[in-house]
N, C-alpha and C positions, 0 to 999 in steps of 0.2 A: 502493498499499499505508499508505503516510504517514497521508494519507488517513481511510483502514476505518480503522486506527488510533484514531485518535485521537476520527471522531464511535461509534466501540466504548468506551472511555473516555470521552465523553461521557453517552451513550445508556443514560436514567434508568432507563426503564421498568419491568425484570425485574431490580429490586431493590420495586418498587413494589407486586410483586406478590407479591412474597418475604418485605415488609416483615406485608401483608396472611394467607397463611397462616400466622405466627408472635401476629401480635394470637389469631385463631382461636381456633389453638393455647392459644393462655395464655386467653384465655375458654375449651374444652375444659376445661381439666382445670379449673378458676376449677367449675363444675357438676362437676364429677366430683368433685369434696372435700366442696361442697354436698350433693350428694345420701348420698352416705355417708358424711357426719355426722350427718344427717337422717335417715340411713336406719330404724339401730335407732327413730330418737320416735316418727317416722314408723307400724313397724311396736309398740306397744307403742302408741301412741294407736287403733290399729286395733284388738288382739287385746286392750282393755279394751271397750270398744265397745260390740263382735262378743259378748264375754262378758257384759255388763250382759240387753247383749237377749233372752240364753236362762233 
């Protein structure tokens, strides 16, 4: 039993998966934030172009 606990404490494979998941979540939050900030500006630009083409 002591050997099992020692191996479990030293095993870091699960920690790596969690770290990758946190990095992916942080990147997703950044992309969503940028899209929200730029969304209205892009929409206004397309509306201006569309109105100019009428």
